[in-house]
N, C-alpha and C positions, 0 to 999 in steps of 0.2 A: 418069645419062648416057643410061642405059634406054628406050624408049618402051611405057609398063605402060599402055597405052591398053586395050591387045584382055585383058592380062593384068595385072590391078588390083592384085591383094590382094602390097603386099609382104612379100621374103622376111626382110627384118629390121624387130625389131623398132623400135616407137619412128619410120615411120614412113607415108608419105600415097600415093597416088596421084590426085599434083595433074595438074587439068589446065590446057595450055598454048596448044591448038588443038582441030579438031573429030580431025584427025585424032593430035596427040604430045598424049602427057601424059606423068608423072617421078615414081617416087618418091622424098615430100621429107618433110623433119622440119616443115618449114610454108612456109607459100606469103601471097608480100602477093599484090593481085593488079593488074595494071598492068606496070607494066620490072622488071623483076631482077637486080641485082649482074648485070657478065661475062655477060650473054647477053642474045639480041635479039630483039627482036619482045613482043607480050604474052602474059600470063600472064592465062586465068579463071579460077585455081585453084578450078575448079571440081572437086569432092571425088569419083574414080572408086572407091575403093576402102583397103583399108585393111589393117592385121596382122591377124592374129588373138591377139598382145596387147597391141594398139593402140586406142581405140575409137574409133570414126568418126568424123571432129568432125562439128557442125553446119556448115551446110554457107556459105562465106567469101562479104560483102559485097562485089558487083565494083565498086559504084558513092563509088568516088576513088580520090587519086591518087599514084601512091611520090611517094616528098620529092624533092629537090633539082634534077632535071636532065630532065625530067618535064612532059609541058604539061597546065597543071589549068583556064586556061581553059570547059571542057565540061564538065569534070567533078571540081567544084570541093574537096568535105570529099578533106583527106587524108586519106591512109592509117594513116600514123606520126602516133602522140600526143605534141601538144606544134608541132607543125608548121603552118601557116596556105598559104592560094594565092591570091599574094601577085599584084598585075597587073604586065607590065612593060610591055607594047602592049595594043593594043581584042586582041589574035588571040593574045597569048601571055602563063604565067604557071609560072610553081612555086611548091609546095610549100617552102615556107625556117621557119627559127624563129624571124629577124626579117630585119624591111630596111628600107634606111637609103633613098629617094630621092634619086635622080641615078645617076653612076654604080658600075654597087660592080667591087669587085677580082677580075680573072681574069676577066672577064665585059666583051664590049663592047656599045655602046646604054645609055639611060639606063631606067632606071627607073621609074613610080609610082607604084605600093606603092598602090595600093589594094585592102581588105583587097573581099578574094569571098566565103572562107568560111574554115572551122575545121575540125577534127577533134573529134565526140566527145567527145575528151578536152581540147579545147584552147576556152579560154575567147574570144570574141570580138576581139581588139584593138580598143582606141582606131582608127580612118583615122590614117596618118600624114599629118604634115604636112610639105609638098613644097618650099618655102619656105625651106629652106633648101642646104648641099652635103654631101661628102661629101670627109673632111680627103685629107692629103698630093699628092695625083694629078691631082687635079677644079680644074676652072678654079672659081674664084670671085665672076667680075668680077663680074658681073650676080646671083648672088643669093648674095651676099656677107654673108646669116647663113651660120655651122658648123653644120653638124648634134653635132657631138663635141666635148662640156664640152671648158674649153682650149685650145679653136685661134681664131683670130682668122685674120681675110684678111685677108693682110699683098700688093699688089701690085708684079710682076714691074716689067712692065711695062703701056704704055696700056691694052692686051686681052687681062693673064693676069695669075691670080694666082690665090695659092692659100692655104687650113688650114692655120696652119703651128702649134709650139707658140714657136715664137722666130723668129728672121727677121732678120739682118744684110746689113744693107746690103753692097752691093757682089756680092762674089760665093759663092756657094757652095760647099759640100763637092760632085762626082756630079753639078750642074750646070752649063750653058752661061746666058753672059749677065750682067746686073751685074740689081739686085734693088734697091730702092728702098725696097723693105720700107714699106709707105706705109698706112692703118689705114684696112682701105676697114670690115670688121665684124667681130663679134666673135658669141657666143655667150651664149646666154637668161641661160647657168653663169657667164657666162667677162667681168668686167669687159674694156671696152676698156679695154688700155692706150696711155701717151699718145703722141704722136704716136715717131716713131723717126728720127736724124735724120742725116743721112747723108752729114755727112759726116765720112769718118770710114772705113779701108778696112780689110779683112778679114786675120784673120794669115796665115804662110809664106808661099803660093806671089803673093800679089797684090802689086804696086809703087804702094807708097804714096809717091814721090818728087814728087805732086802734091797727092797729100792724107793731108799728114805725120802725122793725126790717128790713133789705131789704136786700134781699135772693143775689142776686149777691152785688157782692164787686164791694167795685170803687163806690154806688149807695150810693143816702142818701136822706131820705125820707123827702122833702118841702112843707112846707103848701101851699096853694093855698086860701083854706077858713075857716072857723073856721066846718066844715067836709068836707072839703079834703084836699089828699096830695098826693105825687107819691116819685117813689123811686126815681130819674133821675142824672142821672150823674155831672151837674150843675144847676143853679137858678140866672138867671137873673127875679129881683122884679121893676112888671112892665106889 
């Protein structure tokens, strides 16, 4: 945390004085141009000085972008080997290891995943198809092809569906609303399953009084009251 801009010789062996701004530099072991973890502002990483026990490294190229959270739209070369600059919007892109078109976990907005550039140690991947939908929490109603092998696009409502491994008609755990589980689409590596019957009731906490066929094998619809029953494995009166 000490500025070596004017005193560029580093006291500790193995450290080099790298520039952050025209007025600030620090003695670090390594420096990657762009943004650094737990630090605000961009580093140029220009070498200002070294240590008596440290050979001066070659100047670091500044024409690259750090990984994950930094915009590589204008500097499309990624600093880290194995990363590629993938586009999210016309004005924003990021250096990532992989990119699946559509919405990403823990990120708002849709990604096109168009490849803008790579890294000298990274073979440029082929452009990723955008005609598929990510799994679980993304709506596949209009793009019914699922990106992930083994997943199928199941319908919940007329306007919403999701890529899931399996679907049981009725109510799902940790989800509000009823699912029709109609098959809308699958994956190139996943044969489309046969349409799922909707004339059954999910187990445990769903009322099977009117739809007394239980969806899950080994369960039976037992009555609690004249208007309520549930699909259970066993039932003891009382």
